[in-house]
SERO-4910 file (N, C-alpha, C, O; in steps of 0.05 Angstrom, whole numbers):
BEGIN
 pado doro    nc1    nc2    nc3   cac1   cac2   cac3    cc1    cc2    cc3    oc1    oc2    oc3
  Met    A     17    -24      0      0      0      0     18     25      0     36     28     16
  Lys    A     11     43    -20     27     67    -23     19     88     -2     -5     94      1
  Val    A     38     99     12     33    120     32     37    147     19     58    153      7
  Lys    A     18    164     23     19    192     12     40    208     27     42    207     52
  Asn    A     54    224     12     73    242     25     58    266     37     44    280     23
  Pro    A     61    270     63     45    292     76     54    319     65     37    337     64
  Leu    A     79    322     58     87    348     47     74    354     20     66    377     14
  Phe    A     71    332      3     58    336    -23     29    343    -19     19    360    -33
  Ser    A     16    331      0    -12    337      5    -15    365     15    -34    379      8
  Ala    A      3    374     33      2    402     43      6    422     20     -6    443     20
  Ala    A     24    415      1     29    433    -21      5    435    -39     -2    456    -48
  Gln    A     -9    412    -44    -33    412    -60    -54    430    -47    -67    446    -60
  Ile    A    -58    427    -21    -78    443     -6    -71    472     -8    -88    489    -13
  Leu    A    -45    479     -4    -36    507     -5    -40    519    -33    -50    541    -36
  Leu    A    -33    503    -54    -37    512    -81    -66    517    -87    -74    536   -100
  Thr    A    -83    498    -77   -112    501    -81   -122    526    -68   -138    541    -79
  Leu    A   -113    531    -43   -121    555    -29   -112    581    -43   -127    600    -45
  Val    A    -88    580    -54    -77    604    -68    -94    609    -93   -101    632    -99
  Val    A   -100    587   -108   -116    590   -133   -144    601   -126   -154    619   -139
  Val    A   -156    590   -105   -182    599    -96   -181    628    -88   -200    643    -94
  Ala    A   -160    636    -73   -158    664    -64   -155    683    -88   -168    704    -89
  Ile    A   -138    675   -108   -134    692   -131   -160    694   -147   -168    715   -156
  Ala    A   -174    671   -150   -199    671   -165   -220    688   -151   -236    702   -163
  Ser    A   -220    687   -124   -239    702   -108   -234    732   -111   -253    748   -115
  Val    A   -208    740   -110   -201    768   -113   -209    778   -141   -220    800   -144
  Leu    A   -202    762   -161   -209    770   -189   -239    771   -193   -249    790   -206
  Leu    A   -253    752   -182   -282    752   -184   -294    776   -170   -313    789   -180
  Trp    A   -283    783   -147   -293    806   -132   -288    832   -148   -305    850   -149
  Arg    A   -264    834   -160   -258    858   -176   -276    860   -200   -286    882   -207
  Ile    A   -282    838   -213   -299    838   -236   -328    846   -228   -340    863   -241
  Val    A   -337    833   -206   -365    840   -197   -366    869   -188   -385    883   -194
  Asn    A   -345    878   -174   -344    906   -165   -344    925   -189   -357    946   -188
  Tyr    A   -330    918   -211   -329    935   -234   -356    936   -248   -367    958   -254
  Tyr    A   -368    913   -253   -393    912   -268   -416    923   -252   -435    933   -263
  Met    A   -415    921   -225   -438    929   -209   -435    958   -199   -456    971   -196
  Phe    A   -411    967   -193   -408    992   -179   -391   1013   -194   -394   1037   -189
  Ser    A   -373   1005   -211   -356   1024   -225   -371   1040   -245   -390   1029   -258
  Pro    A   -364   1065   -249   -379   1083   -267   -372   1078   -297   -354   1091   -307
  Trp    A   -385   1059   -309   -381   1054   -337   -408   1045   -349   -426   1036   -335
  Thr    A   -410   1048   -375   -435   1040   -389   -430   1035   -418   -412   1047   -430
  Arg    A   -444   1015   -428   -443   1010   -457   -463   1027   -472   -464   1028   -497
  Asp    A   -480   1041   -457   -501   1058   -469   -491   1086   -473   -500   1105   -460
  Gly    A   -473   1089   -492   -462   1115   -499   -465   1120   -529   -465   1101   -545
  His    A   -467   1145   -536   -471   1152   -564   -456   1178   -571   -454   1196   -555
  Val    A   -444   1178   -595   -431   1202   -605   -453   1222   -614   -472   1215   -628
  Arg    A   -450   1247   -605   -470   1267   -611   -456   1291   -624   -431   1295   -621
  Ala    A   -471   1307   -638   -461   1332   -650   -485   1350   -654   -508   1342   -657
  Asp    A   -479   1376   -656   -500   1396   -661   -507   1395   -691   -489   1397   -708
  Val    A   -533   1393   -696   -542   1393   -724   -558   1419   -729   -578   1424   -716
  Ile    A   -548   1435   -747   -560   1461   -752   -577   1460   -777   -568   1453   -798
  Gln    A   -603   1465   -773   -621   1466   -796   -619   1493   -810   -624   1514   -798
  Val    A   -612   1492   -835   -608   1517   -851   -634   1523   -866   -643   1507   -882
  Ala    A   -645   1546   -860   -669   1556   -873   -664   1583   -886   -651   1600   -873
  Pro    A   -673   1587   -910   -668   1613   -923   -684   1635   -910   -706   1630   -898
  Asp    A   -674   1660   -911   -688   1683   -900   -708   1695   -920   -724   1711   -912
  Val    A   -705   1686   -945   -724   1696   -966   -734   1672   -982   -722   1650   -981
  Ser    A   -756   1676   -996   -768   1655  -1011   -762   1658  -1041   -755   1680  -1050
  Gly    A   -763   1635  -1055   -758   1636  -1084   -748   1610  -1095   -745   1590  -1081
  Leu    A   -744   1610  -1121   -734   1586  -1135   -704   1584  -1132   -690   1605  -1134
  Ile    A   -694   1560  -1128   -665   1556  -1127   -654   1556  -1155   -662   1541  -1172
  Thr    A   -634   1574  -1160   -623   1576  -1187   -596   1562  -1189   -588   1554  -1211
  Ser    A   -582   1558  -1167   -557   1543  -1168   -551   1530  -1141   -558   1541  -1120
  Val    A   -539   1507  -1142   -531   1492  -1118   -501   1487  -1119   -491   1476  -1139
  Asn    A   -487   1494  -1099   -458   1492  -1099   -447   1470  -1082   -422   1468  -1078
  Val    A   -464   1452  -1071   -455   1430  -1054   -467   1404  -1063   -486   1403  -1079
  Thr    A   -455   1382  -1053   -465   1356  -1058   -471   1342  -1032   -463   1351  -1010
  Asp    A   -485   1319  -1033   -492   1304  -1009   -467   1296   -993   -447   1287  -1005
  Asn    A   -469   1300   -967   -448   1291   -948   -421   1305   -953   -400   1295   -945
  Gln    A   -421   1329   -964   -397   1344   -970   -387   1358   -944   -403   1367   -928
  Gln    A   -361   1359   -941   -349   1374   -919   -349   1404   -926   -343   1411   -949
  Leu    A   -356   1420   -907   -360   1449   -912   -343   1466   -893   -335   1457   -871
  Lys    A   -337   1490   -903   -324   1510   -886   -345   1532   -881   -363   1536   -896
  Arg    A   -342   1545   -858   -360   1567   -852   -359   1588   -873   -337   1598   -880
  Gly    A   -382   1596   -884   -383   1616   -904   -385   1605   -933   -389   1620   -951
  Asp    A   -381   1579   -936   -384   1567   -963   -413   1571   -973   -432   1568   -957
  Val    A   -415   1576   -999   -442   1580  -1010   -455   1553  -1013   -444   1534  -1025
  Leu    A   -479   1550  -1002   -495   1526  -1004   -512   1526  -1030   -510   1508  -1046
  Phe    A   -529   1546  -1032   -545   1549  -1056   -553   1578  -1059   -551   1594  -1040
  Val    A   -563   1585  -1083   -571   1613  -1089   -600   1613  -1098   -608   1596  -1114
  Ile    A   -615   1631  -1087   -643   1635  -1095   -645   1656  -1117   -629   1675  -1118
  Asp    A   -665   1653  -1134   -669   1671  -1157   -668   1701  -1147   -683   1709  -1130
  Gln    A   -649   1716  -1158   -643   1743  -1149   -658   1764  -1165   -658   1788  -1157
  Ala    A   -671   1757  -1187   -684   1777  -1204   -704   1794  -1189   -704   1819  -1191
  Arg    A   -722   1781  -1175   -743   1796  -1161   -732   1814  -1139   -742   1837  -1136
  Tyr    A   -711   1805  -1125   -700   1821  -1104   -682   1844  -1115   -679   1864  -1102
  Thr    A   -671   1840  -1139   -656   1861  -1152   -675   1884  -1160   -669   1907  -1156
  Leu    A   -699   1876  -1171   -719   1896  -1178   -729   1911  -1153   -734   1935  -1154
  Ala    A   -733   1896  -1132   -742   1909  -1107   -722   1929  -1097   -730   1950  -1086
  Leu    A   -696   1923  -1099   -676   1942  -1091   -676   1967  -1109   -673   1989  -1099
  Arg    A   -679   1963  -1135   -679   1986  -1153   -704   2004  -1147   -701   2028  -1147
  Leu    A   -726   1991  -1141   -750   2007  -1134   -746   2023  -1109   -754   2046  -1107
  Ala    A   -734   2010  -1089   -729   2024  -1063   -709   2047  -1067   -712   2068  -1055
  Glu    A   -689   2043  -1084   -670   2064  -1089   -683   2088  -1104   -677   2111  -1099
  Ala    A   -701   2081  -1123   -715   2103  -1137   -733   2119  -1118   -734   2143  -1119
  Asn    A   -746   2105  -1100   -763   2118  -1080   -746   2135  -1062   -755   2157  -1053
  Leu    A   -722   2126  -1055   -704   2142  -1038   -696   2168  -1052   -695   2189  -1040
  Glu    A   -690   2166  -1078   -682   2190  -1093   -705   2210  -1094   -701   2234  -1092
  Gln    A   -729   2200  -1098   -753   2217  -1098   -757   2231  -1072   -763   2255  -1071
  Arg    A   -754   2217  -1050   -757   2229  -1024   -735   2249  -1018   -739   2269  -1005
  Arg    A   -711   2243  -1028   -689   2262  -1024   -694   2288  -1039   -688   2310  -1029
  Ala    A   -705   2286  -1063   -711   2310  -1078   -734   2326  -1065   -733   2351  -1065
  Thr    A   -753   2312  -1053   -775   2326  -1040   -765   2341  -1015   -773   2363  -1010
  Ile    A   -748   2328  -1000   -738   2341   -976   -720   2365   -983   -719   2385   -968
  Asp    A   -705   2362  -1004   -688   2385  -1013   -705   2409  -1020   -699   2432  -1013
  Gln    A   -727   2404  -1034   -745   2425  -1041   -758   2438  -1017   -760   2463  -1015
  Ala    A   -765   2421   -998   -778   2432   -973   -758   2448   -957   -765   2469   -945
  Arg    A   -733   2440   -956   -712   2455   -942   -707   2483   -955   -704   2503   -941
  Arg    A   -706   2483   -982   -702   2508   -996   -725   2528   -991   -721   2552   -987
  Glu    A   -750   2517   -991   -773   2534   -986   -773   2544   -957   -780   2568   -953
  Tyr    A   -766   2528   -938   -765   2537   -911   -743   2558   -906   -747   2577   -892
  Ala    A   -720   2554   -919   -698   2574   -917   -706   2600   -929   -700   2621   -919
  Arg    A   -720   2600   -952   -730   2624   -965   -749   2639   -947   -748   2664   -945
  Asn    A   -768   2625   -934   -787   2637   -917   -774   2650   -892   -783   2670   -882
  Leu    A   -753   2637   -883   -738   2648   -860   -725   2675   -868   -725   2694   -852
  Lys    A   -714   2677   -892   -701   2701   -901   -721   2724   -904   -714   2747   -899
  Leu    A   -746   2718   -912   -766   2739   -916   -775   2750   -890   -785   2773   -889
  Gly    A   -772   2736   -869   -778   2747   -842   -808   2753   -839   -825   2736   -844
  Asp    A   -814   2778   -832   -842   2786   -826   -859   2787   -851   -883   2790   -850
  Leu    A   -846   2786   -875   -862   2787   -899   -878   2761   -904   -896   2760   -921
  Val    A   -871   2740   -889   -885   2714   -892   -901   2709   -867   -892   2713   -844
  Ala    A   -925   2700   -871   -943   2695   -848   -932   2672   -832   -919   2653   -842
  Ser    A   -936   2674   -806   -926   2654   -787   -937   2626   -794   -924   2606   -790
  Glu    A   -962   2626   -803   -975   2600   -810   -960   2587   -833   -955   2563   -833
  Leu    A   -952   2603   -853   -938   2593   -876   -910   2583   -868   -900   2563   -878
  Leu    A   -897   2598   -850   -870   2590   -840   -872   2563   -825   -855   2546   -828
  Glu    A   -893   2561   -809   -897   2536   -793   -902   2513   -812   -893   2490   -808
  Glu    A   -918   2519   -833   -925   2497   -852   -900   2488   -867   -896   2464   -872
  Ser    A   -883   2506   -875   -858   2498   -889   -839   2483   -871   -826   2464   -880
  Arg    A   -838   2490   -846   -821   2475   -827   -832   2447   -823   -817   2428   -820
  Ala    A   -859   2444   -821   -871   2418   -818   -865   2400   -842   -861   2376   -839
  Lys    A   -864   2412   -866   -857   2396   -890   -829   2385   -888   -824   2363   -896
  Val    A   -811   2402   -877   -783   2392   -874   -782   2369   -855   -769   2349   -860
  Glu    A   -796   2371   -832   -795   2350   -813   -808   2325   -823   -799   2302   -819
  Gln    A   -831   2328   -838   -844   2305   -849   -827   2292   -871   -825   2268   -872
  Gly    A   -814   2309   -887   -797   2298   -908   -773   2283   -897   -763   2264   -908
  Thr    A   -762   2293   -874   -740   2280   -861   -747   2252   -852   -732   2233   -856
  Gly    A   -771   2249   -841   -781   2223   -832   -785   2204   -856   -778   2180   -854
  Leu    A   -797   2215   -878   -801   2198   -901   -775   2190   -914   -773   2168   -925
  Leu    A   -755   2207   -913   -729   2201   -924   -716   2178   -908   -704   2159   -919
  Ala    A   -718   2179   -882   -707   2158   -865   -721   2132   -870   -709   2110   -871
  Asp    A   -748   2133   -874   -763   2109   -881   -754   2097   -907   -752   2073   -910
  Ala    A   -750   2114   -927   -741   2104   -953   -713   2092   -951   -708   2072   -965
  Gln    A   -696   2103   -934   -669   2091   -931   -671   2063   -918   -656   2045   -926
  Val    A   -689   2060   -900   -693   2034   -887   -703   2014   -908   -694   1991   -908
  Gln    A   -721   2022   -926   -730   2005   -947   -708   1996   -966   -707   1973   -975
  Val    A   -690   2015   -972   -667   2008   -989   -649   1987   -974   -640   1968   -986
  Asp    A   -643   1992   -949   -626   1974   -933   -639   1946   -931   -626   1926   -933
  Thr    A   -666   1946   -928   -680   1920   -927   -679   1905   -953   -674   1881   -954
  Ala    A   -683   1920   -975   -682   1907  -1001   -654   1897  -1007   -651   1875  -1019
  Arg    A   -633   1912  -1000   -606   1903  -1004   -600   1878   -987   -586   1860   -996
  Leu    A   -610   1878   -962   -606   1855   -945   -619   1830   -956   -608   1808   -956
  Asn    A   -644   1834   -966   -658   1811   -978   -643   1800  -1002   -642   1776  -1007
  Leu    A   -631   1818  -1018   -615   1809  -1041   -591   1794  -1032   -584   1773  -1044
  Gln    A   -578   1803  -1011   -555   1788  -1000   -563   1761   -989   -548   1741   -992
  Arg    A   -587   1759   -977   -596   1734   -965   -604   1714   -986   -610   1691   -979
  Thr    A   -605   1721  -1011   -611   1701  -1032   -588   1681  -1035   -592   1659  -1045
  Thr    A   -565   1689  -1026   -542   1671  -1026   -540   1659   -998   -533   1673   -978
  Val    A   -546   1633   -996   -546   1619   -970   -519   1606   -965   -510   1591   -982
  Arg    A   -507   1612   -942   -480   1602   -936   -481   1583   -912   -499   1584   -896
  Ser    A   -460   1568   -909   -458   1550   -886   -452   1566   -861   -433   1582   -861
  Pro    A   -467   1561   -840   -462   1577   -815   -438   1567   -799   -428   1582   -782
  Val    A   -429   1542   -804   -407   1531   -788   -390   1513   -805   -397   1506   -828
  Asp    A   -367   1505   -794   -351   1484   -807   -365   1457   -801   -372   1452   -778
  Gly    A   -369   1441   -821   -382   1416   -816   -387   1399   -840   -372   1401   -860
  Tyr    A   -408   1383   -839   -414   1365   -860   -444   1368   -868   -461   1370   -851
  Leu    A   -449   1369   -894   -476   1370   -904   -490   1344   -899   -477   1323   -900
  Asn    A   -516   1345   -894   -531   1320   -891   -533   1305   -918   -522   1315   -938
  Asp    A   -546   1282   -919   -546   1266   -943   -566   1274   -963   -574   1258   -980
  Arg    A   -575   1299   -963   -594   1308   -983   -590   1337   -988   -600   1354   -974
  Ala    A   -575   1344  -1010   -572   1372  -1018   -596   1380  -1034   -609   1364  -1047
  Pro    A   -603   1406  -1034   -626   1416  -1050   -620   1413  -1080   -597   1408  -1088
  Arg    A   -640   1416  -1096   -638   1413  -1125   -646   1439  -1138   -663   1454  -1128
  Val    A   -634   1444  -1161   -640   1468  -1177   -669   1467  -1186   -678   1446  -1195
  Gly    A   -684   1489  -1183   -712   1490  -1191   -731   1486  -1168   -755   1491  -1172
  Glu    A   -721   1478  -1145   -739   1475  -1122   -747   1502  -1112   -731   1521  -1112
  Phe    A   -772   1504  -1102   -781   1529  -1089   -777   1526  -1059   -787   1507  -1047
  Val    A   -764   1545  -1047   -759   1544  -1019   -774   1568  -1006   -776   1590  -1018
  Ser    A   -783   1564   -982   -798   1585   -967   -782   1596   -945   -765   1582   -933
  Ser    A   -786   1621   -939   -772   1635   -918   -777   1621   -891   -801   1617   -884
  Gly    A   -756   1615   -876   -759   1603   -850   -764   1574   -849   -766   1562   -828
  Arg    A   -765   1561   -872   -770   1532   -873   -743   1518   -879   -731   1524   -900
  Pro    A   -734   1499   -862   -709   1486   -866   -707   1471   -893   -726   1458   -902
  Val    A   -684   1474   -906   -679   1462   -932   -659   1439   -929   -661   1418   -942
  Leu    A   -639   1443   -912   -618   1423   -908   -607   1426   -880   -614   1445   -865
  Ala    A   -590   1407   -872   -578   1408   -845   -548   1405   -847   -538   1391   -865
  Val    A   -534   1418   -829   -505   1417   -829   -496   1407   -801   -505   1418   -781
  Val    A   -480   1387   -800   -469   1376   -775   -444   1392   -768   -425   1392   -783
  Asp    A   -445   1405   -745   -422   1421   -736   -399   1403   -728   -401   1388   -709
  Met    A   -377   1404   -743   -355   1386   -738   -339   1393   -713   -324   1377   -703
  Asn    A   -344   1417   -702   -330   1425   -677   -347   1420   -652   -340   1428   -630
  Ser    A   -370   1406   -655   -387   1402   -632   -390   1372   -625   -407   1365   -608
  Phe    A   -373   1355   -636   -375   1327   -630   -369   1322   -600   -351   1334   -589
  Arg    A   -384   1305   -588   -382   1298   -560   -394   1270   -557   -403   1257   -576
  Val    A   -394   1260   -532   -405   1234   -526   -424   1237   -503   -417   1249   -483
  Asp    A   -448   1226   -505   -467   1225   -484   -468   1197   -473   -475   1178   -488
  Gly    A   -461   1194   -448   -463   1168   -435   -486   1167   -416   -491   1185   -400
  Tyr    A   -502   1145   -417   -526   1142   -401   -519   1122   -378   -519   1098   -382
  Phe    A   -514   1133   -354   -505   1117   -332   -528   1111   -313   -547   1127   -310
  Glu    A   -527   1087   -302   -547   1080   -281   -544   1099   -257   -522   1107   -250
  Glu    A   -566   1107   -246   -566   1126   -224   -551   1116   -200   -542   1132   -183
  Thr    A   -547   1090   -197   -532   1079   -175   -502   1084   -177   -487   1080   -158
  Lys    A   -493   1092   -201   -464   1097   -206   -457   1126   -206   -434   1133   -210
  Leu    A   -476   1144   -201   -471   1172   -203   -452   1182   -181   -439   1203   -184
  Arg    A   -452   1168   -158   -435   1178   -136   -406   1178   -143   -390   1192   -131
  Ser    A   -398   1161   -163   -370   1159   -170   -363   1177   -194   -341   1176   -204
  Ile    A   -382   1194   -203   -378   1211   -226   -378   1240   -218   -396   1249   -203
  Ala    A   -358   1255   -226   -357   1283   -220   -346   1298   -245   -332   1287   -262
  Val    A   -354   1323   -247   -345   1340   -269   -315   1342   -270   -302   1348   -249
  Gly    A   -303   1338   -293   -274   1340   -296   -260   1313   -295   -236   1313   -302
  Gln    A   -273   1292   -288   -260   1266   -286   -252   1256   -314   -267   1260   -333
  Pro    A   -229   1243   -317   -221   1232   -344   -239   1209   -351   -248   1194   -334
  Val    A   -242   1206   -378   -260   1185   -388   -247   1171   -411   -233   1183   -427
  Leu    A   -251   1144   -412   -241   1128   -434   -265   1120   -451   -285   1110   -441
  Ile    A   -263   1125   -477   -286   1121   -495   -278   1101   -516   -258   1104   -530
  Asp    A   -294   1080   -519   -289   1059   -539   -313   1059   -558   -334   1048   -552
  Val    A   -308   1070   -582   -329   1072   -602   -330   1045   -617   -310   1035   -625
  Met    A   -354   1034   -620   -358   1008   -632   -347   1009   -661   -354   1026   -677
  Gly    A   -331    989   -667   -320    987   -694   -294   1001   -698   -282    999   -720
  Glu    A   -284   1015   -678   -259   1030   -681   -237   1017   -664   -242   1010   -640
  Pro    A   -213   1012   -675   -192    999   -659   -180   1017   -637   -171   1006   -616
  Met    A   -180   1043   -641   -167   1061   -622   -188   1073   -603   -211   1076   -611
  Lys    A   -180   1079   -579   -198   1090   -559   -194   1120   -557   -172   1130   -563
  Leu    A   -215   1134   -550   -214   1163   -547   -212   1170   -518   -221   1155   -500
  His    A   -201   1194   -512   -199   1204   -485   -215   1230   -483   -216   1246   -501
  Gly    A   -228   1233   -460   -244   1257   -455   -247   1262   -426   -232   1250   -409
  His    A   -265   1279   -418   -270   1285   -390   -300   1292   -387   -313   1301   -406
  Val    A   -309   1288   -363   -337   1294   -357   -342   1324   -358   -329   1339   -343
  Gln    A   -360   1332   -376   -365   1361   -379   -389   1370   -362   -388   1391   -349
  Ser    A   -410   1354   -360   -433   1361   -345   -450   1336   -340   -448   1316   -354
  Ile    A   -467   1339   -320   -487   1318   -313   -514   1331   -313   -519   1352   -302
  Val    A   -533   1318   -327   -559   1330   -330   -573   1334   -303   -568   1319   -284
  Ala    A   -588   1356   -301   -601   1364   -276   -629   1352   -272   -639   1353   -250
  Ala    A   -641   1341   -293   -668   1330   -290   -674   1311   -313   -663   1313   -335
  Ile    A   -690   1291   -307   -700   1272   -327   -730   1270   -325   -742   1278   -304
  Glu    A   -743   1259   -345   -772   1257   -345   -782   1237   -325   -771   1215   -323
  Asp    A   -803   1244   -310   -816   1226   -291   -840   1213   -305   -861   1226   -308
  Arg    A   -836   1188   -314   -857   1175   -330   -880   1166   -313   -902   1160   -324
  Asp    A   -877   1164   -287   -898   1155   -270   -916   1177   -261   -936   1172   -246
  Arg    A   -911   1202   -269   -927   1224   -260   -934   1242   -283   -916   1250   -299
  Thr    A   -959   1248   -286   -969   1267   -306   -986   1288   -292   -990   1287   -268
  Gln    A   -997   1306   -308  -1014   1327   -297  -1042   1323   -307  -1047   1322   -331
  Ser    A  -1061   1322   -288  -1089   1317   -295  -1102   1343   -305  -1089   1364   -305
  Gln    A  -1127   1341   -314  -1141   1364   -325  -1145   1386   -304  -1147   1409   -311
  Asn    A  -1148   1378   -279  -1152   1398   -258  -1126   1408   -245  -1126   1418   -223
  Met    A  -1104   1404   -260  -1078   1414   -252  -1066   1400   -228  -1047   1411   -215
  Leu    A  -1076   1376   -221  -1065   1361   -199  -1047   1339   -209  -1051   1329   -231
  Pro    A  -1026   1331   -194  -1009   1309   -203  -1023   1283   -204  -1038   1276   -186
  Asp    A  -1020   1269   -226  -1032   1243   -231  -1010   1222   -230   -996   1219   -250
  Val    A  -1008   1207   -208   -986   1188   -204   -996   1160   -211  -1018   1152   -203
  Asn    A   -981   1146   -226   -988   1119   -234   -990   1101   -210   -971   1098   -195
  Pro    A  -1014   1088   -205  -1017   1072   -181  -1003   1045   -182   -998   1032   -162
  Ala    A   -996   1036   -206   -983   1010   -209   -954   1012   -200   -941   1033   -204
  Phe    A   -945    991   -187   -917    990   -177   -905    963   -184   -916    942   -178
  Ser    A   -882    964   -197   -867    940   -203   -848    933   -181   -834    950   -171
  Trp    A   -849    907   -172   -831    899   -150   -802    899   -159   -784    900   -142
  Val    A   -797    897   -184   -770    899   -194   -765    927   -205   -776    935   -226
  Arg    A   -750    942   -190   -745    970   -198   -717    972   -210   -697    967   -197
  Leu    A   -717    979   -236   -692    982   -250   -681   1010   -246   -696   1030   -245
  Ala    A   -654   1012   -244   -642   1038   -241   -646   1054   -267   -642   1044   -289
  Gln    A   -653   1079   -264   -657   1097   -287   -630   1105   -298   -610   1105   -285
  Arg    A   -631   1113   -323   -607   1122   -337   -605   1152   -337   -624   1166   -343
  Ile    A   -582   1162   -328   -578   1191   -326   -557   1200   -347   -535   1189   -348
  Pro    A   -564   1219   -365   -545   1228   -385   -522   1243   -373   -526   1261   -356
  Val    A   -498   1236   -381   -473   1250   -373   -459   1258   -399   -453   1241   -416
  Arg    A   -453   1284   -401   -440   1293   -426   -409   1292   -423   -398   1301   -403
  Ile    A   -397   1280   -443   -368   1276   -444   -356   1294   -465   -364   1292   -489
  Ser    A   -337   1310   -458   -323   1327   -477   -298   1312   -486   -283   1302   -469
  Leu    A   -293   1312   -512   -270   1298   -523   -245   1315   -520   -245   1339   -528
  Asp    A   -223   1304   -510   -198   1318   -507   -184   1321   -533   -174   1343   -540
  Glu    A   -182   1300   -549   -168   1300   -574   -179   1278   -591   -182   1255   -582
  Val    A   -183   1283   -617   -193   1263   -636   -172   1261   -658   -165   1280   -671
  Pro    A   -162   1236   -663   -142   1233   -684   -153   1241   -711   -177   1239   -716
  Ala    A   -135   1249   -729   -144   1259   -755   -158   1237   -771   -175   1243   -787
  Asp    A   -149   1212   -768   -161   1190   -784   -184   1177   -770   -194   1156   -779
  Phe    A   -194   1188   -748   -217   1177   -734   -243   1187   -747   -246   1211   -750
  Arg    A   -260   1169   -754   -285   1176   -767   -306   1182   -747   -318   1164   -734
  Met    A   -312   1208   -743   -333   1216   -725   -359   1218   -739   -363   1233   -758
  Ile    A   -378   1202   -729   -405   1202   -741   -425   1204   -717   -425   1187   -699
  Ala    A   -441   1224   -718   -461   1227   -696   -481   1203   -697   -491   1195   -717
  Gly    A   -485   1193   -673   -503   1170   -670   -489   1144   -665   -502   1124   -658
  Arg    A   -463   1142   -669   -448   1117   -665   -449   1109   -636   -451   1126   -618
  Thr    A   -448   1083   -632   -449   1072   -605   -422   1071   -592   -402   1066   -606
  Ala    A   -420   1076   -566   -395   1076   -552   -398   1065   -524   -419   1067   -512
  Thr    A   -376   1054   -514   -374   1045   -486   -358   1067   -472   -336   1074   -480
  Val    A   -369   1076   -450   -357   1098   -435   -349   1089   -407   -365   1077   -393
  Ser    A   -324   1094   -399   -314   1087   -373   -301   1111   -359   -282   1122   -370
  Val    A   -312   1119   -337   -301   1141   -322   -278   1131   -304   -282   1112   -289
  Ala    A   -255   1143   -305   -232   1134   -290   -235   1142   -261   -240   1165   -254
  Thr    A   -232   1122   -243   -232   1126   -214   -208   1112   -203   -193   1098   -217
  Gly    A   -204   1115   -177   -181   1103   -164   -180   1073   -164   -158   1061   -166
  Asn    A   -203   1060   -163   -204   1031   -161   -218   1019   -185   -226    996   -184
  Ala    A   -221   1035   -207   -235   1024   -231   -217   1005   -246   -193   1010   -249
  Val    A   -229    984   -256   -215    965   -273   -217    974   -302   -238    983   -310
  Ser    A   -195    972   -317   -195    983   -344   -213    966   -362   -217    942   -357
  Leu    A   -223    979   -382   -240    965   -402   -224    943   -416   -235    922   -421
  Ser    A   -199    949   -423   -184    930   -438   -178    904   -422   -177    883   -433
  Ala    A   -176    908   -395   -171    884   -378   -195    866   -377   -192    842   -375
  Leu    A   -219    878   -378   -243    861   -375   -256    855   -402   -274    838   -403
  Gly    A   -247    868   -423   -259    864   -449   -287    874   -450   -304    863   -465
  Ala    A   -293    895   -435   -320    906   -435   -327    922   -459   -350    928   -464
  Gly    A   -307    930   -474   -313    948   -497   -324    934   -521   -332    947   -540
  Arg    A   -325    908   -522   -334    893   -545   -357    875   -537   -368    861   -554
***
């Protein structure tokens, strides 16, 4: 009968205990990270989208952009038919010249009456002065009409308000556009950011200014940023307002209460030149803390 070596048995037990201890520590760190560390897979790339609407109405006579084109601020997007607005400017300028001639005549008449002194009735002198004052007001009004007509003519050329990217539908020549109605949209390339939706149970570990690691789905490289702001309010879906202005609270209660998602805005520190920023892309966001486990160590980014 073979006798077991007590030292070998003690080594096996010790090795087993060490493996169990390491596994326990690793399991605790993983559970602590997934349950309590401030990270979320519910993140999205966001950007400001500016809807471009013309200030004047008319037919589009030329389009200078194509779908999804990169733009610089001030680039011409499209031009509205200028003929009508050119005629309106000429009409306003003609009216201005007529008002200027009228006021010059009124001033000469008033100056002549002043020179005549007592030979002119006071009523006539007062009437000539009133004509000058009235003509001055009409002249100012005509000048405003000229400035407005010139501004409308300038606004027939619609330009990009920011550096960015045109949406996937540029206008077409011959389309009629209305004043104040959006025709296209431009994505502001300087406004890209990430919105991470964190469970409310993890907000205690998040503060403004903390560094953030961002893993955009489909991209091999990670982005770095910092917490810019935390939203101050979210919608309460269990409470509405009744017709008599009293709060109407949903009487139903679910025994399983899920933590709500709180939007946290992440400002990007630096974006590589070859990184494709597209608003709406999905991202995994991890806020750096003293005891946080890295995304790469746990493989949480994929």
